[in-house]
C-alpha positions as CSV (number, residue, x, y, z in Angstrom):
1,M,127.1,-19.9,30.9
2,N,127.4,-20.6,27.2
3,A,125.3,-23.4,25.8
4,P,127.2,-26.4,24.3
5,A,127.6,-26.6,20.5
6,Y,124.9,-29.3,20.2
7,L,122.2,-26.9,21.7
8,H,120.7,-24.0,19.8
9,A,118.0,-21.7,21.3
10,R,115.0,-21.1,19.1
11,G,113.0,-18.5,20.9
12,P,111.5,-20.1,24.0
13,D,112.5,-23.6,22.8
14,V,115.8,-25.4,22.2
15,M,117.0,-27.5,19.2
16,L,119.3,-30.4,20.2
17,A,121.6,-32.1,17.7
18,V,121.9,-35.8,18.4
19,K,124.0,-38.7,17.1
20,L,121.9,-41.8,18.0
21,Q,123.3,-45.3,18.5
22,P,120.5,-47.9,18.5
23,R,120.9,-51.4,19.8
24,A,123.2,-50.4,22.6
25,S,123.6,-52.4,25.8
26,A,122.0,-49.6,27.9
27,N,120.1,-46.3,27.5
28,D,122.7,-43.6,28.0
29,I,123.5,-40.0,27.3
30,G,127.1,-39.7,26.4
31,E,129.5,-36.9,25.6
32,A,129.5,-34.3,22.8
33,L,131.0,-35.4,19.5
34,G,131.7,-32.1,17.6
35,G,128.3,-30.4,17.3
36,E,126.2,-33.4,18.4
37,L,125.4,-35.2,21.6
38,K,125.9,-38.9,21.5
39,I,122.9,-40.9,22.9
40,K,122.6,-44.6,23.1
41,V,119.3,-46.5,23.3
42,T,118.6,-50.3,23.5
43,A,115.8,-50.2,21.0
44,A,116.4,-51.4,17.4
45,P,115.9,-48.9,14.5
46,V,112.7,-50.8,13.4
47,D,109.2,-49.2,13.2
48,A,110.6,-46.0,14.8
49,A,111.3,-47.8,18.1
50,A,114.7,-46.2,18.5
51,N,113.3,-42.7,17.8
52,E,110.6,-43.3,20.4
53,A,113.1,-44.6,22.9
54,L,115.2,-41.4,22.2
55,V,112.3,-39.1,22.8
56,R,111.2,-40.9,26.0
57,L,114.8,-41.0,27.4
58,L,115.2,-37.2,26.8
59,A,111.8,-36.4,28.4
60,D,112.7,-38.6,31.4
61,R,116.2,-37.0,31.8
62,L,115.0,-33.5,31.3
63,A,112.0,-34.1,33.7
64,C,109.6,-32.6,31.1
65,P,106.4,-34.0,29.5
66,R,106.8,-36.4,26.6
67,G,104.9,-33.9,24.4
68,A,107.6,-31.3,25.0
69,V,110.2,-33.4,23.2
70,Q,109.7,-33.7,19.4
71,L,111.9,-35.4,16.8
72,V,111.9,-32.8,13.9
73,R,114.6,-34.1,11.5
74,G,116.5,-37.4,11.0
75,Q,113.7,-40.0,11.4
76,T,115.8,-42.5,9.3
77,S,119.3,-41.3,10.1
78,R,121.6,-41.5,13.1
79,H,121.9,-37.7,13.0
80,K,118.8,-36.2,14.4
81,Q,117.4,-32.8,15.4
82,V,115.2,-32.8,18.5
83,L,113.0,-29.8,19.5
84,I,112.6,-29.3,23.3
85,R,109.8,-26.9,24.1
86,G,109.6,-24.5,27.0
87,M,113.2,-24.9,28.4
88,S,116.3,-22.7,28.0
89,A,119.5,-24.0,26.5
90,E,121.2,-23.5,29.9
91,A,118.5,-25.6,31.7
92,V,118.7,-28.4,29.1
93,A,122.5,-28.4,29.3
94,A,122.5,-28.5,33.1
95,R,120.0,-31.4,33.2
96,L,121.8,-33.4,30.6
97,A,125.1,-32.9,32.3
98,G,123.6,-34.0,35.6
99,S,122.0,-37.1,34.0
100,S,125.3,-38.5,32.8
101,Q,126.6,-38.9,36.4
102,T,126.0,-42.4,37.6
């Protein structure tokens, strides 16, 4: 299985490209938009609340520790890079795809 365009393997870790929409009506992981995965969070982009909500949502959906998910680029932008430690790109893709089913 090939990893989606928004996932890039970095050794034992994975880099995830995200387009974040703060102040959404619900926390949700959406579809791919080009080379990014659209994610919505209810938090406002104030005092890093939306960034923290993004990291917590990803850790929850990936069933990994909060410390394994780190925002590495885009702290003040909608376009973000998130490092996910200790998971393969295929495992991340499978868990994110499974989480969008409601």
